[in-house]
LOPA-659239 format. One record per residue (C-alpha): residue number from 1; chain; x, y, z. Coordinates in Angstrom, 3 decimals, padded with zeros to 6 digits. Last residue first. Layout:
<recs>
REC num chaine x y z
REC NUM A X Y Z
...
</recs>
This chain:
<recs>
REC num chaine x y z
REC 547 A 114.838 086.780 113.510
REC 546 A 113.110 089.843 114.965
REC 545 A 111.820 090.606 111.500
REC 544 A 109.389 093.459 111.483
REC 543 A 106.154 093.048 109.554
REC 542 A 104.125 095.450 107.440
REC 541 A 106.313 095.274 104.354
REC 540 A 106.962 097.486 101.338
REC 539 A 108.417 100.732 102.563
REC 538 A 110.641 101.549 105.488
REC 537 A 112.735 098.504 104.711
REC 536 A 111.883 095.213 102.973
REC 535 A 111.706 092.938 105.928
REC 534 A 111.659 095.744 108.488
REC 533 A 114.236 095.428 111.166
REC 532 A 113.970 094.656 114.922
REC 531 A 117.099 095.652 116.878
REC 530 A 119.352 092.739 117.951
REC 529 A 120.779 093.095 121.415
REC 528 A 123.153 090.429 122.637
REC 527 A 124.063 090.590 126.322
REC 526 A 127.713 090.270 127.270
REC 525 A 128.719 092.216 124.209
REC 524 A 130.921 090.608 121.519
REC 523 A 134.509 091.752 121.372
REC 522 A 136.063 088.320 121.327
REC 521 A 139.769 089.061 120.818
REC 520 A 141.124 087.265 117.789
REC 519 A 143.831 084.775 118.698
REC 518 A 141.420 081.823 118.507
REC 517 A 141.036 082.847 114.812
REC 516 A 144.339 081.207 114.103
REC 515 A 142.772 077.762 114.585
REC 514 A 140.011 078.602 112.173
REC 513 A 142.598 079.106 109.487
REC 512 A 144.526 082.215 108.453
REC 511 A 146.456 082.396 105.182
REC 510 A 143.841 082.334 102.498
REC 509 A 144.187 080.262 099.325
REC 508 A 141.535 077.632 100.092
REC 507 A 138.926 078.993 097.702
REC 506 A 137.026 080.843 100.405
REC 505 A 133.516 081.751 099.420
REC 504 A 131.880 084.285 097.174
REC 503 A 128.207 084.608 096.391
REC 502 A 126.497 086.390 093.490
REC 501 A 125.309 083.242 091.769
REC 500 A 128.350 082.745 089.548
REC 499 A 131.628 083.494 091.289
REC 498 A 133.196 086.714 092.468
REC 497 A 136.901 086.477 093.319
REC 496 A 138.050 086.857 096.824
REC 495 A 141.631 087.666 097.755
REC 494 A 141.959 087.276 101.527
REC 493 A 138.935 085.150 102.263
REC 492 A 139.912 084.006 105.697
REC 491 A 140.028 080.259 105.797
REC 490 A 137.807 077.288 106.447
REC 489 A 139.675 073.972 106.788
REC 488 A 138.949 071.599 104.042
REC 487 A 136.417 068.771 104.082
REC 486 A 137.706 065.694 102.124
REC 485 A 135.986 065.232 098.789
REC 484 A 133.242 062.561 098.410
REC 483 A 133.986 060.772 095.105
REC 482 A 135.882 058.013 097.027
REC 481 A 132.675 056.162 097.800
REC 480 A 129.524 058.154 097.156
REC 479 A 127.290 055.200 096.356
REC 478 A 128.798 052.983 099.088
REC 477 A 128.521 055.801 101.657
REC 476 A 124.894 056.334 100.697
REC 475 A 124.072 052.650 100.987
REC 474 A 125.705 052.418 104.424
REC 473 A 123.784 055.516 105.606
REC 472 A 120.504 054.107 104.506
REC 471 A 120.532 051.396 107.165
REC 470 A 121.119 053.973 109.879
REC 469 A 118.310 056.372 109.075
REC 468 A 119.263 059.386 106.964
REC 467 A 118.656 062.974 107.913
REC 466 A 117.014 064.580 110.910
REC 465 A 117.858 064.124 114.569
REC 464 A 115.497 066.122 116.706
REC 463 A 114.775 069.682 117.796
REC 462 A 117.814 071.123 116.001
REC 461 A 119.644 068.523 113.877
REC 460 A 122.000 071.179 112.446
REC 459 A 121.257 070.452 108.783
REC 458 A 117.557 069.731 109.430
REC 457 A 116.911 072.802 111.600
REC 456 A 118.833 075.067 109.263
REC 455 A 117.224 073.997 106.025
REC 454 A 113.663 074.149 107.394
REC 453 A 114.274 077.374 109.284
REC 452 A 115.372 079.157 106.076
REC 451 A 112.731 077.590 103.888
REC 450 A 109.925 078.800 106.109
REC 449 A 111.497 082.284 106.308
REC 448 A 111.160 082.513 102.586
REC 447 A 113.906 082.058 100.014
REC 446 A 114.491 083.818 096.709
REC 445 A 114.417 081.453 093.811
REC 444 A 117.671 080.998 091.960
REC 443 A 118.411 077.372 092.920
REC 442 A 114.835 076.059 092.206
REC 441 A 115.671 072.554 093.564
REC 440 A 113.570 070.319 091.278
REC 439 A 112.314 066.755 091.070
REC 438 A 109.935 066.904 088.187
REC 437 A 107.521 066.365 089.685
REC 436 A 108.718 066.676 093.304
REC 435 A 109.102 070.460 093.548
REC 434 A 111.100 072.690 095.827
REC 433 A 113.390 069.918 097.034
REC 432 A 115.197 070.348 100.330
REC 431 A 114.364 067.312 102.458
REC 430 A 117.700 066.432 104.027
REC 429 A 118.789 062.863 103.333
REC 428 A 122.457 063.459 104.316
REC 427 A 123.500 062.847 100.759
REC 426 A 120.917 065.470 099.736
REC 425 A 122.731 068.105 101.816
REC 424 A 125.937 067.216 100.024
REC 423 A 124.135 067.302 096.672
REC 422 A 123.192 070.905 097.392
REC 421 A 126.707 071.852 098.494
REC 420 A 128.481 070.117 095.532
REC 419 A 126.048 071.630 092.964
REC 418 A 126.305 075.235 094.243
REC 417 A 128.417 076.597 091.295
REC 416 A 126.305 074.644 088.779
REC 415 A 128.413 072.393 086.512
REC 414 A 127.032 069.206 087.950
REC 413 A 123.511 070.281 086.800
REC 412 A 120.794 071.716 088.967
REC 411 A 117.357 072.100 087.333
REC 410 A 116.473 068.377 087.058
REC 409 A 117.528 067.690 090.591
REC 408 A 119.419 064.629 091.883
REC 407 A 122.216 064.968 089.429
REC 406 A 123.938 061.866 088.143
REC 405 A 127.744 061.761 088.447
REC 404 A 127.557 062.398 092.164
REC 403 A 129.562 065.309 093.525
REC 402 A 129.067 065.626 097.254
REC 401 A 130.110 068.400 099.578
REC 400 A 130.775 067.522 103.180
REC 399 A 128.360 068.578 105.975
REC 398 A 130.230 070.877 108.352
REC 397 A 126.985 072.626 109.496
REC 396 A 128.139 076.131 108.448
REC 395 A 129.516 074.940 105.162
REC 394 A 126.408 073.057 104.131
REC 393 A 124.099 075.759 105.469
REC 392 A 125.787 078.654 103.721
REC 391 A 126.066 076.661 100.491
REC 390 A 122.407 075.579 100.558
REC 389 A 121.247 079.090 101.427
REC 388 A 123.148 080.494 098.488
REC 387 A 121.435 078.061 096.130
REC 386 A 118.028 078.771 097.638
REC 385 A 118.588 082.484 097.064
REC 384 A 119.103 084.923 099.927
REC 383 A 117.105 088.128 099.652
REC 382 A 119.181 091.234 099.294
REC 381 A 119.159 093.443 102.373
REC 380 A 122.728 092.518 103.499
REC 379 A 124.369 092.988 100.107
REC 378 A 127.825 091.893 101.391
REC 377 A 129.981 094.331 099.412
REC 376 A 133.691 094.616 098.702
REC 375 A 133.959 097.129 095.893
REC 374 A 135.340 095.376 094.024
REC 373 A 134.846 091.934 095.577
REC 372 A 131.080 091.635 095.368
REC 371 A 128.434 089.444 097.064
REC 370 A 130.356 088.782 100.202
REC 369 A 133.317 086.537 101.075
REC 368 A 131.203 084.134 103.115
REC 367 A 131.596 081.375 105.650
REC 366 A 135.352 082.169 105.746
REC 365 A 135.584 082.313 109.514
REC 364 A 136.218 086.093 109.608
REC 363 A 133.570 086.807 107.005
REC 362 A 130.843 085.084 108.972
REC 361 A 132.050 086.817 112.132
REC 360 A 131.879 090.187 110.370
REC 359 A 128.350 089.433 109.205
REC 358 A 127.296 088.517 112.756
REC 357 A 128.866 091.626 114.336
REC 356 A 127.363 093.961 111.752
REC 355 A 123.815 092.486 111.933
REC 354 A 122.099 095.570 113.290
REC 353 A 124.090 097.906 111.025
REC 352 A 125.868 100.677 112.975
REC 351 A 129.328 099.254 112.295
REC 350 A 128.630 099.859 108.601
REC 349 A 127.615 096.995 106.262
REC 348 A 127.567 098.309 102.713
REC 347 A 131.306 098.953 102.381
REC 346 A 132.166 095.504 103.722
REC 345 A 135.065 094.635 106.030
REC 344 A 134.155 097.256 108.677
REC 343 A 137.036 098.631 110.673
REC 342 A 137.116 098.407 114.477
REC 341 A 136.329 094.683 114.352
REC 340 A 133.129 093.596 116.127
REC 339 A 132.618 089.792 116.175
REC 338 A 129.238 088.332 116.974
REC 337 A 129.012 084.896 118.594
REC 336 A 129.106 081.445 117.108
REC 335 A 127.091 078.418 118.319
REC 334 A 126.692 077.067 114.851
REC 333 A 122.939 077.525 114.978
REC 332 A 123.578 081.129 115.946
REC 331 A 125.860 081.498 112.961
REC 330 A 123.122 080.087 110.696
REC 329 A 120.424 082.439 111.998
REC 328 A 122.715 085.469 111.656
REC 327 A 123.801 084.608 108.130
REC 326 A 120.188 084.192 106.943
REC 325 A 119.015 087.425 108.589
REC 324 A 121.783 089.457 106.950
REC 323 A 121.284 087.691 103.615
REC 322 A 117.595 088.490 103.440
REC 321 A 114.733 086.178 104.386
REC 320 A 111.517 086.723 102.438
REC 319 A 108.247 086.689 104.309
REC 318 A 105.922 083.725 103.782
REC 317 A 106.348 082.234 107.236
REC 316 A 105.680 085.400 109.182
REC 315 A 106.652 083.974 112.580
REC 314 A 104.173 085.569 114.911
REC 313 A 104.242 086.125 118.673
REC 312 A 101.149 088.054 119.715
REC 311 A 102.720 090.282 120.886
REC 310 A 106.328 089.562 119.827
REC 309 A 106.337 089.991 116.074
REC 308 A 108.585 088.601 113.358
REC 307 A 109.801 085.570 115.166
REC 306 A 112.311 085.083 118.000
REC 305 A 114.908 082.931 116.383
REC 304 A 117.989 080.991 117.605
REC 303 A 117.160 080.531 121.295
REC 302 A 117.014 076.733 120.961
REC 301 A 113.280 076.781 121.822
REC 300 A 112.754 079.236 118.967
REC 299 A 114.729 077.072 116.570
REC 298 A 112.628 074.025 117.459
REC 297 A 109.301 075.898 117.171
REC 296 A 110.348 077.289 113.711
REC 295 A 111.283 073.819 112.488
REC 294 A 108.215 072.012 113.765
REC 293 A 105.764 074.657 112.393
REC 292 A 107.421 075.689 109.137
REC 291 A 105.473 073.332 106.781
REC 290 A 102.185 074.049 108.601
REC 289 A 100.676 070.873 109.951
REC 288 A 099.610 072.266 113.280
REC 287 A 098.917 075.950 112.922
REC 286 A 101.727 078.486 112.467
REC 285 A 100.385 082.098 112.745
REC 284 A 100.306 082.094 116.574
REC 283 A 103.911 081.133 116.880
REC 282 A 104.872 079.132 120.016
REC 281 A 102.187 076.473 119.454
REC 280 A 098.379 076.388 119.532
REC 279 A 097.690 077.709 115.994
REC 278 A 094.037 076.819 115.221
REC 277 A 092.815 080.428 115.527
REC 276 A 095.488 081.629 113.040
REC 275 A 096.837 085.050 114.120
REC 274 A 097.948 087.235 111.215
REC 273 A 100.879 087.590 108.822
REC 272 A 102.237 090.191 106.543
REC 271 A 104.588 090.268 103.619
REC 270 A 105.873 092.570 100.924
REC 269 A 108.506 091.736 098.323
REC 268 A 106.230 088.821 097.308
REC 267 A 107.697 085.335 097.044
REC 266 A 108.775 083.998 093.604
REC 265 A 106.390 081.246 092.514
REC 264 A 105.031 083.247 089.558
REC 263 A 108.422 083.432 087.868
REC 262 A 109.619 086.999 087.287
REC 261 A 109.120 088.918 084.006
REC 260 A 111.084 092.094 084.688
REC 259 A 109.782 095.583 085.243
REC 258 A 111.418 098.967 085.520
REC 257 A 110.088 102.191 087.023
REC 256 A 111.937 105.352 086.155
REC 255 A 112.740 108.539 088.065
REC 254 A 114.493 111.403 086.206
REC 253 A 117.277 113.959 086.556
REC 252 A 118.509 117.227 085.149
REC 251 A 115.841 118.010 082.580
REC 250 A 115.841 118.516 078.787
REC 249 A 112.310 119.608 078.035
REC 248 A 109.949 117.434 075.925
REC 247 A 107.890 119.179 073.328
REC 246 A 105.316 121.954 073.005
REC 245 A 106.714 123.760 076.054
REC 244 A 103.586 122.772 077.999
REC 243 A 104.390 119.077 077.754
REC 242 A 101.361 117.130 076.417
REC 241 A 101.180 113.786 078.280
REC 240 A 101.727 110.279 076.985
REC 239 A 105.327 110.601 075.892
REC 238 A 105.925 107.237 074.147
REC 237 A 103.212 104.578 074.128
REC 236 A 105.287 101.381 073.707
REC 235 A 107.283 102.128 076.844
REC 234 A 105.591 104.840 078.807
REC 233 A 106.928 108.442 079.183
REC 232 A 105.527 111.081 081.602
REC 231 A 106.664 114.656 081.412
REC 230 A 106.393 117.770 083.581
REC 229 A 109.518 119.871 082.838
REC 228 A 107.605 122.693 081.107
REC 227 A 105.899 123.523 084.424
REC 226 A 106.648 120.985 087.166
REC 225 A 109.599 119.862 089.290
REC 224 A 108.542 117.403 091.971
REC 223 A 105.902 117.565 094.685
REC 222 A 105.927 114.994 097.489
REC 221 A 102.777 113.234 098.613
REC 220 A 102.346 110.833 101.603
REC 219 A 099.285 108.897 102.597
REC 218 A 098.096 108.263 099.044
REC 217 A 094.917 106.305 098.651
REC 216 A 093.719 107.398 095.272
REC 215 A 091.582 110.159 096.700
REC 214 A 094.654 111.291 098.626
REC 213 A 096.415 111.654 095.232
REC 212 A 093.759 113.904 093.824
REC 211 A 093.297 115.955 097.025
REC 210 A 097.047 116.640 097.331
REC 209 A 097.460 117.703 093.697
REC 208 A 094.282 119.800 093.895
REC 207 A 095.643 121.454 097.057
REC 206 A 098.944 122.362 095.405
REC 205 A 097.412 124.011 092.358
REC 204 A 096.659 122.014 089.304
REC 203 A 096.954 122.265 085.463
REC 202 A 094.823 124.126 082.987
REC 201 A 094.241 121.292 080.554
REC 200 A 092.669 121.293 077.071
REC 199 A 090.553 124.425 076.683
REC 198 A 093.419 126.549 077.917
REC 197 A 096.870 124.859 077.744
REC 196 A 099.030 126.084 080.550
REC 195 A 098.760 122.694 082.166
REC 194 A 099.204 118.888 081.883
REC 193 A 099.177 116.840 085.102
REC 192 A 101.804 114.189 085.783
REC 191 A 101.267 111.639 088.579
REC 190 A 103.509 108.776 089.781
REC 189 A 101.888 106.606 092.568
REC 188 A 103.674 104.067 094.720
REC 187 A 101.755 101.204 096.312
REC 186 A 102.693 098.885 099.219
REC 185 A 103.816 101.462 101.763
REC 184 A 100.838 100.503 104.004
REC 183 A 099.629 104.141 104.208
REC 182 A 099.843 104.656 100.483
REC 181 A 102.418 106.301 098.316
REC 180 A 102.683 109.583 096.460
REC 179 A 104.680 111.150 093.651
REC 178 A 104.229 114.510 091.945
REC 177 A 104.628 116.193 088.634
REC 176 A 102.645 119.302 087.775
REC 175 A 101.670 121.708 084.903
REC 174 A 100.407 124.829 086.607
REC 173 A 097.264 126.034 088.482
REC 172 A 098.154 128.695 090.994
REC 171 A 098.988 128.414 094.703
REC 170 A 102.106 126.209 094.175
REC 169 A 103.518 129.021 092.059
REC 168 A 104.475 130.860 095.253
REC 167 A 107.223 128.413 096.176
REC 166 A 106.737 128.392 099.138
REC 165 A 104.810 128.338 102.417
REC 164 A 103.015 125.103 101.572
REC 163 A 099.737 124.062 103.187
REC 162 A 100.279 120.491 104.427
REC 161 A 097.397 117.988 103.817
REC 160 A 097.131 115.181 106.329
REC 159 A 097.384 111.507 105.362
REC 158 A 100.506 110.859 107.362
REC 157 A 102.186 113.701 105.465
REC 156 A 100.698 115.360 102.414
REC 155 A 102.046 118.269 100.361
REC 154 A 105.823 117.963 100.970
REC 153 A 107.197 120.926 098.998
REC 152 A 109.438 120.180 097.327
REC 151 A 111.512 117.588 095.518
REC 150 A 114.373 115.137 095.714
REC 149 A 115.144 111.929 093.840
REC 148 A 117.339 109.233 095.303
REC 147 A 118.488 105.849 093.914
REC 146 A 120.936 103.510 095.585
REC 145 A 120.103 104.388 099.201
REC 144 A 121.457 101.363 101.174
REC 143 A 124.512 103.087 102.649
REC 142 A 122.534 105.970 104.075
REC 141 A 122.870 109.411 102.391
REC 140 A 125.656 111.567 103.791
REC 139 A 124.060 113.673 105.089
REC 138 A 120.421 113.038 105.922
REC 137 A 118.801 116.343 106.732
REC 136 A 115.314 116.217 108.293
REC 135 A 113.095 119.228 107.928
REC 134 A 112.504 118.498 104.227
REC 133 A 110.958 115.122 104.971
REC 132 A 112.993 111.966 104.035
REC 131 A 110.651 109.426 102.512
REC 130 A 111.827 105.876 102.495
REC 129 A 112.216 102.939 100.124
REC 128 A 113.148 099.310 100.091
REC 127 A 112.172 098.165 096.632
REC 126 A 114.267 095.007 096.516
REC 125 A 117.506 096.761 097.228
REC 124 A 117.222 100.528 097.738
REC 123 A 115.054 103.488 096.869
REC 122 A 115.144 106.985 098.318
REC 121 A 112.416 109.702 098.288
REC 120 A 113.473 113.199 099.028
REC 119 A 112.763 116.334 100.964
REC 118 A 113.786 119.836 099.974
REC 117 A 114.903 123.119 101.522
REC 116 A 116.101 121.564 104.751
REC 115 A 119.194 120.287 102.964
REC 114 A 120.406 117.146 101.216
REC 113 A 123.472 117.518 098.984
REC 112 A 124.325 117.843 095.325
REC 111 A 127.541 118.598 093.365
REC 110 A 129.080 115.137 093.814
REC 109 A 126.017 113.349 092.399
REC 108 A 125.819 110.117 094.356
REC 107 A 126.261 106.879 092.430
REC 106 A 124.331 103.760 093.487
REC 105 A 122.323 103.618 090.259
REC 104 A 121.385 107.253 090.634
REC 103 A 121.682 109.560 093.637
REC 102 A 120.521 113.197 093.754
REC 101 A 120.249 115.409 096.789
REC 100 A 118.304 118.621 096.293
REC 99 A 118.405 121.611 093.934
REC 98 A 119.564 119.424 091.006
REC 97 A 122.560 120.463 088.937
REC 96 A 121.870 120.775 085.244
REC 95 A 125.105 122.805 084.950
REC 94 A 123.679 125.141 082.353
REC 93 A 120.057 125.288 083.641
REC 92 A 119.726 124.845 087.375
REC 91 A 117.440 122.110 088.675
REC 90 A 114.106 121.208 090.217
REC 89 A 113.865 117.428 090.864
REC 88 A 112.628 114.569 088.694
REC 87 A 110.915 113.983 085.339
REC 86 A 108.836 110.867 084.883
REC 85 A 109.485 107.341 083.738
REC 84 A 107.863 104.121 082.402
REC 83 A 108.766 100.514 081.584
REC 82 A 112.451 101.439 081.715
REC 81 A 115.297 099.834 079.745
REC 80 A 117.938 102.217 081.079
REC 79 A 118.619 104.001 077.788
REC 78 A 114.955 104.173 076.843
REC 77 A 113.989 105.890 080.082
REC 76 A 116.820 108.422 079.757
REC 75 A 115.941 109.304 076.170
REC 74 A 112.186 109.564 076.887
REC 73 A 112.719 111.832 079.880
REC 72 A 114.791 114.431 077.986
REC 71 A 118.381 114.358 078.965
REC 70 A 120.646 116.562 081.079
REC 69 A 122.095 114.078 083.587
REC 68 A 123.255 110.576 082.775
REC 67 A 126.847 111.035 084.073
REC 66 A 125.457 112.064 087.450
REC 65 A 123.299 108.975 087.730
REC 64 A 119.597 109.188 087.099
REC 63 A 117.065 107.282 089.116
REC 62 A 116.045 103.596 088.758
REC 61 A 113.155 101.674 090.348
REC 60 A 112.208 097.980 090.495
REC 59 A 109.149 095.934 089.780
REC 58 A 109.312 092.162 088.928
REC 57 A 109.169 091.205 092.640
REC 56 A 105.684 092.757 092.842
REC 55 A 105.358 094.244 096.332
REC 54 A 106.101 097.753 094.940
REC 53 A 102.769 097.679 093.130
REC 52 A 102.895 100.785 090.952
REC 51 A 099.919 102.929 090.036
REC 50 A 100.928 105.321 087.241
REC 49 A 098.799 108.481 086.780
REC 48 A 098.282 110.890 083.854
REC 47 A 095.888 113.833 084.353
REC 46 A 094.381 116.001 081.616
REC 45 A 092.423 118.767 083.278
REC 44 A 089.510 120.897 082.117
REC 43 A 087.811 121.657 084.594
REC 42 A 085.529 119.068 082.911
REC 41 A 087.929 116.300 083.713
REC 40 A 090.174 113.984 081.781
REC 39 A 091.802 110.922 083.421
REC 38 A 094.530 108.759 081.938
REC 37 A 095.225 105.835 084.225
REC 36 A 098.177 103.479 083.896
REC 35 A 098.603 100.222 085.890
REC 34 A 101.832 098.572 086.992
REC 33 A 102.350 095.291 088.807
REC 32 A 100.833 092.710 086.441
REC 31 A 102.216 094.793 083.563
REC 30 A 100.980 097.789 081.597
REC 29 A 097.394 097.371 082.648
REC 28 A 095.645 100.290 080.960
REC 27 A 092.776 102.451 082.271
REC 26 A 090.932 105.332 080.589
REC 25 A 088.872 107.545 082.798
REC 24 A 086.478 110.157 081.377
REC 23 A 085.233 113.678 081.861
REC 22 A 081.817 115.299 082.404
REC 21 A 081.258 113.636 085.717
REC 20 A 084.929 114.057 086.566
REC 19 A 084.436 117.009 088.996
REC 18 A 081.321 115.572 090.597
REC 17 A 083.051 112.253 091.251
REC 16 A 085.963 114.219 092.534
REC 15 A 083.976 115.895 095.311
REC 14 A 082.204 112.739 096.288
REC 13 A 085.473 110.778 096.381
REC 12 A 087.036 113.521 098.507
REC 11 A 084.264 113.224 101.065
REC 10 A 084.427 109.381 101.095
REC 9 A 088.206 109.388 101.408
REC 8 A 088.076 111.853 104.296
REC 7 A 085.575 109.641 106.086
REC 6 A 087.892 106.629 105.584
REC 5 A 090.957 108.654 106.699
REC 4 A 089.215 109.626 109.922
REC 3 A 087.865 106.117 110.541
REC 2 A 091.474 104.779 110.182
REC 1 A 092.542 102.578 107.185
</recs>
C-alpha cells in the first residue's frame, strides 16, 4: 500500500472509530473464504458487509441470466445454490430490463448493452474479473465475461473518491448496495446499508459509502441499485438486512457468491513470487533444490519458457497453469509453430487471443478437441488438471499408452479416461506421483507451473535424458508385452464427443492425418510475439505469465 493510501486509511479509521464508538461489530465466518460483518453505528446505521477472498478456489460468482430476471434476491440465490447474494443493477419495472449491460451464466441479455451511463464488473473462469468504468464502452462483451452486473456511479477509482454528477439521490442518505475490491484484486466486498428507517438506520450518501469501503481496503467502488431494492441474503440466515419497503423487492438481476468445499491441496487462484536470496540460477525465485529448478532452467535454455516476470526474472512456481499456457508450452517442446486460420475453431478463442495460433495448431494436429463440442469451446483460462496434462504430454511426446491390469496409483483405476496416458508415462519411468503414501496421482487437481515444467521436461527429455535406465527397459517391455497398443496417427477431430474430465481428443474417426497437414500453409509470423497475460485475469493475481 502506498504512503498516501496508508495515511488516508489512518485518517478514515480515526473517523470511523469515533462513529462506531456507540455501535457494535458482529463478525461471522461463513466459509474459509467468506466473512460477514454486521455493523451498527450511533448515526444510526445498520451496515451489512461480505468480505470475499477471490483467491480461494472454492469461491465463485454467479449473476442472473435473462430467463432468471424479476425475482427477489432470496429466490434467485436459493435457485442457484448461492452462499450469499445481493441485488444488482437499476432497472425498469414491467420489463425488468436493466439500465446497463447484463450477462448471467454465460448468457447475455438481448435487451441490454453497455454505455457511457454505467460501468460494470465482469466475472469469468476461476474468478477472473475486471471493472469497466462508465467512460469505457465494451460492446460486445469480451468472450470470457460469463457474469456481468452494471451500476453507477463509480465512487472510488484507484483509491481516490470521485464526486458523482448524478443521480441526485447520491447526495442524500438512502438505503444502499455497493461493491468494492482491494488494490491487489484479491478481495471483493459486498455492502448493503439499510435506510429510510429513523431510529434504526438512516442510510448513507455517496461519500459515506466511499469512506466506509475505503476504510476496509477498497481501491475501487461501484454503486448498485439502492432504495427499496437493497437486499442481502445469506444461506442459513435468510435476508439479513431490513429492506425499506418492509419486505424484499422483486428486482431485475442479482449477484451471488457461491462456495464449494475444495481439497486443501488445490493451488490458490492468486499467486505471487519474490526473489529468493539463495537462488543463483536463471529464475531468482527458484533456489537450488526447489522441485521446479532443474526443469524450469532446462525449458528456459531450450527457448520454451520465459518465466512470469522479466526483471528480475521469476518463474512463479506456485501459480496455476491454464490450458492456453499448457498447450503452448507442449507445442513448443514438440517443435511446432503457431497456425493462424482465417476462421477460429473455438468460440472462446478469438483471433485476438494471445495463444490463438498455438491453440489452432493443437486442434489441427489432433492434440485436443477442446473442452466442449456444442458449442465448440477450448476454455483457455481454465486451469489444466493433472489428468489433462498427462494426456497432452503423452500424446505430444509420442509416448505410447499403457494399460496394465494393476493400477500404479490408488486414485486412478483402469476405467479412468486418462488411465492409458498416465500409465504410459509411468512405463517410461517418469516421476509424476502427487503423493507416495498411498501412491496417488491426484487426477482432478489443478496443476501449478512446477508440475507443468516437470511433466514436459521429463517426457521430452529436455536438459537431459529422463526415464528408465537401460536394464529397467527390458523388464518394462516384458511386463507390458502385447498389452501395449500401437500408436495411432493423430487426426483432425472432425466430430468430437465430450468425454469425462472435460477434455476431448481424436477417436481415430477423422479424415486428415498429420501427413495431410503438410498441405496447410504455415501462416506463423517470422518472429513470435506472445503478450504477457495475467494468471487469473485483471483480478486475482499479481504476476504476469510470460510462459
